[in-house]
C-alpha positions as CSV (number, residue, x, y, z in Angstrom):
1,M,-36.0,-12.8,2.8
2,L,-34.6,-9.4,1.9
3,R,-33.1,-10.9,-0.8
4,D,-36.7,-12.7,-1.8
5,L,-38.7,-9.4,-1.2
6,D,-36.2,-6.5,-1.5
7,R,-33.4,-7.3,-4.0
8,D,-32.1,-4.1,-4.6
9,R,-31.8,-3.3,-1.1
10,Y,-30.4,-6.7,-0.7
11,L,-27.6,-5.7,-3.1
12,A,-27.0,-2.7,-1.6
13,C,-25.9,-5.1,1.7
14,L,-24.0,-7.2,0.2
15,L,-21.9,-3.4,-1.1
16,S,-22.1,-2.1,2.3
17,P,-19.4,-2.1,5.0
18,E,-19.4,-5.9,6.1
19,D,-19.7,-4.6,10.1
20,K,-23.2,-2.9,9.2
21,R,-24.9,-6.0,7.0
22,P,-26.5,-7.3,10.1
23,A,-28.3,-3.7,10.6
24,L,-28.8,-2.5,6.9
25,A,-30.8,-5.8,6.5
26,A,-32.6,-5.5,9.8
27,L,-34.2,-2.1,8.7
28,Y,-34.6,-2.9,4.7
29,A,-36.2,-6.4,6.1
30,F,-38.6,-4.3,8.5
31,N,-39.6,-1.8,5.3
32,A,-40.2,-4.6,3.0
33,E,-42.3,-5.6,5.3
34,I,-44.5,-3.1,6.4
35,A,-44.7,-2.4,2.4
36,R,-46.3,-5.8,1.7
37,I,-49.0,-5.6,4.1
38,R,-51.4,-4.6,1.5
39,D,-50.6,-7.6,-0.2
40,A,-50.8,-10.1,2.3
41,V,-54.3,-8.8,3.8
42,R,-58.0,-8.6,2.1
43,E,-59.6,-5.1,3.7
44,P,-57.6,-2.4,5.8
45,L,-58.5,-3.0,9.3
46,P,-56.6,-6.0,9.6
47,G,-53.8,-3.9,7.7
48,E,-53.9,-1.4,10.3
49,V,-53.4,-4.3,13.1
50,R,-50.1,-5.4,11.7
51,M,-49.0,-2.4,11.7
52,Q,-50.3,-1.2,15.5
53,W,-48.5,-4.2,16.4
54,W,-45.3,-2.8,14.8
55,R,-45.5,0.7,16.6
56,D,-46.9,-0.9,20.1
57,L,-42.9,-2.9,19.1
58,L,-41.4,0.1,18.8
59,E,-42.7,2.5,21.9
60,G,-42.0,-0.7,24.2
61,N,-45.5,-2.0,24.2
62,A,-44.3,-5.5,22.6
63,H,-46.6,-8.5,22.2
64,G,-45.0,-11.4,23.2
65,D,-44.1,-13.4,20.2
66,S,-41.9,-10.0,19.1
67,Q,-38.7,-11.8,19.4
68,A,-39.8,-15.0,17.9
69,N,-40.0,-12.5,14.9
70,P,-36.3,-12.1,13.4
71,V,-37.2,-8.7,11.8
72,A,-39.2,-7.6,14.7
73,A,-35.5,-8.9,17.3
74,G,-32.8,-7.6,14.4
75,L,-34.5,-4.3,14.0
76,M,-34.9,-4.0,17.9
77,D,-31.2,-4.5,18.1
78,C,-30.4,-2.5,15.4
79,V,-32.7,0.5,16.8
80,E,-30.4,0.0,20.2
81,K,-26.9,-0.8,18.9
82,Y,-27.4,2.5,16.6
83,R,-29.6,5.0,18.3
84,L,-32.1,5.0,15.6
85,P,-35.4,7.6,16.1
86,R,-37.9,5.1,16.8
87,P,-39.8,8.3,15.6
88,T,-39.0,8.1,12.4
89,L,-39.7,4.5,12.3
90,I,-43.1,5.7,13.4
91,N,-43.7,7.7,11.0
92,L,-43.2,5.5,8.5
93,L,-45.7,3.4,9.8
94,E,-48.3,6.2,10.0
95,A,-47.3,7.1,6.5
96,R,-47.6,3.5,5.0
97,I,-51.7,3.0,6.2
98,F,-52.3,5.3,3.4
99,D,-51.2,2.0,1.4
100,L,-54.3,-0.2,2.6
101,Y,-56.6,2.6,0.9
102,D,-57.6,3.3,-2.5
103,D,-58.0,7.0,-2.2
104,P,-55.0,8.8,-4.0
105,F,-53.3,12.1,-2.9
106,E,-54.3,15.4,-3.3
107,D,-51.4,16.9,-3.8
108,R,-47.9,17.4,-4.6
109,N,-47.6,18.2,-1.5
110,A,-49.2,14.9,0.3
111,L,-47.1,12.8,-2.6
112,E,-43.8,14.2,-1.4
113,G,-44.6,14.1,2.3
114,Y,-45.5,10.1,2.3
115,A,-42.3,9.4,0.2
116,G,-40.5,11.7,2.5
117,E,-42.0,9.8,5.5
118,T,-40.9,6.3,3.6
119,A,-37.7,5.9,1.2
120,S,-36.2,8.7,2.4
121,A,-36.5,8.2,6.2
122,I,-35.2,4.7,5.4
123,I,-32.2,6.5,3.6
124,Q,-31.6,8.9,6.7
125,L,-32.1,5.9,8.8
126,A,-29.4,3.7,7.1
127,S,-26.8,6.8,6.7
128,L,-26.9,6.7,10.4
129,I,-26.5,2.9,11.2
130,L,-23.3,3.8,8.3
131,D,-21.7,6.8,9.8
132,P,-23.9,9.1,12.5
133,Q,-22.0,11.6,12.4
134,A,-22.0,12.3,8.2
135,A,-25.8,11.2,8.1
136,A,-26.1,14.6,9.4
137,G,-25.4,16.7,6.9
138,S,-27.0,14.5,4.0
139,A,-30.2,14.9,5.4
140,D,-31.2,17.1,2.1
141,A,-29.7,14.6,0.0
142,A,-32.0,12.1,1.6
143,G,-35.1,13.8,1.2
144,H,-35.0,14.6,-2.7
145,A,-33.1,11.1,-3.0
146,G,-35.9,9.4,-1.5
147,V,-38.8,11.0,-3.0
148,A,-37.3,10.6,-6.2
149,Q,-37.2,6.8,-5.1
150,A,-40.1,6.3,-3.8
151,M,-42.0,7.8,-7.1
152,A,-40.0,5.8,-9.1
153,G,-41.0,3.1,-7.5
154,M,-44.7,3.5,-7.9
155,M,-43.9,3.8,-11.5
156,L,-42.3,0.2,-11.0
157,L,-45.5,-0.9,-9.9
158,A,-48.1,1.1,-11.8
159,P,-49.8,-2.1,-13.5
160,L,-50.2,-3.4,-10.0
161,H,-51.9,-0.7,-8.8
162,R,-54.1,-0.1,-11.1
163,R,-55.6,-4.3,-11.0
164,R,-56.2,-3.1,-7.1
165,G,-57.3,0.3,-7.9
166,Q,-54.8,2.5,-6.4
167,V,-53.9,5.5,-8.2
168,Y,-50.4,7.3,-7.0
169,I,-50.2,10.7,-9.4
170,P,-52.0,12.8,-7.1
171,V,-55.3,14.6,-7.9
172,D,-54.2,18.3,-9.3
173,I,-51.8,16.4,-11.4
174,L,-54.6,14.6,-12.9
175,S,-56.8,17.5,-13.2
176,A,-54.2,19.4,-14.8
177,T,-54.0,16.8,-17.3
178,G,-58.0,16.9,-17.7
179,L,-58.6,13.8,-16.0
180,N,-59.8,12.1,-12.3
181,R,-59.1,8.9,-10.7
182,E,-61.7,7.0,-12.2
183,A,-60.8,8.1,-15.9
184,F,-57.0,7.3,-15.1
185,L,-58.0,3.8,-14.6
186,A,-59.9,3.1,-16.7
187,G,-57.2,4.0,-18.8
188,E,-58.5,5.1,-22.7
189,D,-57.4,8.4,-22.7
190,K,-54.4,7.3,-24.0
191,D,-52.7,10.8,-24.5
192,R,-53.9,12.3,-20.8
193,I,-52.6,9.7,-19.0
194,T,-49.3,9.6,-21.0
195,A,-49.4,13.5,-20.0
196,A,-50.3,12.7,-16.7
197,I,-47.3,9.8,-16.6
198,D,-44.7,12.4,-18.1
199,I,-45.4,15.5,-15.1
200,F,-45.4,12.9,-12.1
201,C,-41.6,11.3,-14.4
202,A,-40.5,15.3,-14.4
203,I,-40.6,16.1,-11.0
204,A,-38.9,12.9,-9.6
205,L,-36.7,13.6,-12.0
206,D,-36.0,16.9,-10.7
207,H,-35.7,15.5,-7.1
208,L,-33.1,13.5,-8.4
209,G,-31.5,16.6,-10.3
210,H,-31.6,18.2,-6.9
211,A,-30.4,15.2,-4.1
212,R,-26.7,14.5,-7.0
213,K,-26.2,18.0,-6.5
214,T,-26.6,17.5,-3.3
215,K,-22.8,16.3,-1.5
216,V,-22.9,12.4,0.1
217,D,-20.3,12.0,2.7
218,A,-18.3,8.8,1.0
219,A,-19.0,6.6,4.5
220,C,-23.0,7.3,4.1
221,F,-23.3,6.5,0.4
222,P,-23.9,3.2,0.7
223,A,-27.5,4.2,1.8
224,Y,-28.4,5.5,-1.8
225,L,-26.5,2.5,-3.6
226,P,-30.7,1.3,-4.0
227,V,-31.3,5.2,-6.0
228,A,-29.1,3.9,-8.8
229,M,-31.6,2.6,-10.9
230,T,-34.3,5.4,-10.1
231,E,-33.3,7.6,-13.6
232,T,-33.3,4.2,-16.3
233,V,-37.1,3.3,-14.4
234,L,-38.0,7.2,-14.8
235,K,-37.1,7.0,-18.7
236,S,-38.7,4.1,-19.2
237,A,-41.4,5.3,-18.1
238,K,-42.0,8.6,-19.9
239,K,-41.2,6.4,-22.7
240,A,-43.8,4.1,-22.1
241,G,-46.5,6.4,-21.5
242,A,-49.9,5.4,-21.3
243,S,-49.0,1.3,-21.9
244,L,-47.1,1.9,-19.0
245,F,-50.5,-0.4,-17.5
246,E,-49.0,-3.3,-19.5
247,A,-45.5,-2.4,-19.7
248,D,-42.3,-4.2,-17.5
249,I,-39.8,-1.3,-17.0
250,Q,-37.9,-3.3,-14.4
251,P,-34.2,-3.4,-15.7
252,S,-32.7,-7.1,-15.4
253,L,-31.4,-8.4,-12.8
254,V,-28.0,-8.4,-14.4
255,R,-28.7,-4.7,-15.4
256,R,-30.1,-4.2,-11.8
257,Q,-26.5,-5.2,-10.2
258,W,-24.4,-3.5,-13.0
259,L,-25.9,0.0,-12.6
260,M,-25.2,-0.6,-8.4
261,T,-22.0,-1.6,-8.9
262,K,-21.1,1.3,-11.5
263,S,-22.5,3.7,-8.9
264,V,-20.2,2.4,-6.1
265,F,-16.8,2.9,-7.7
266,L,-18.4,6.2,-9.5
267,K,-20.0,7.1,-6.1
268,R,-22.8,8.8,-8.3
269,F,-26.7,7.4,-7.9
């Protein structure tokens, strides 16, 4: 499932210590399962019901069929074995409710908060699996790296988001370039849309720069491997500008494998 839904994190598992792979795969599969809920429902309410199912599981109020779900069973084994903080996983669920609706982020702080509770949280949880003691010293790196990674993902999915009527560029950035949600989705004002994308990517690259300046313990580094594609994606998005809606900026699988393997040897994401 992970290989099919999130190839980058699947590859990261393969490049992680063998004894940690089952737990990392369970964590990443849970994240992939939550991320695809929007695609599985037509209305927000059924999506919230699915989110609540996972919340009940994490709060100890599991439904009778929870052990029949291999992702749920794997996640709970992982949580118990590595003493992962359940509130962090519950906060991730709460943040992901945003994906079920079409309202944009009000400002940069809201965007960064969402990214921190989703992508950054996954990096930090993976670090706890890899080395709990070393993970404590990498929270700042996980925070910045996760924000950059999440924002790069938003650029990758921009064509899909537009078809849905979703806008992940915050209102304050749109306003600064003379746009609103409707004008951005219309895609007609190419210059202003390009400017908004440029600002968005610049913020993400700034977060990536901060993350790279923060020391990450070698034991936790595999948690950062999926971030290896971030710079390439963001630079491609900046170059595409307003044509991002029609562009495919996803690096090829071979290039993604190469970037991740290179990251392992250079210890740089």
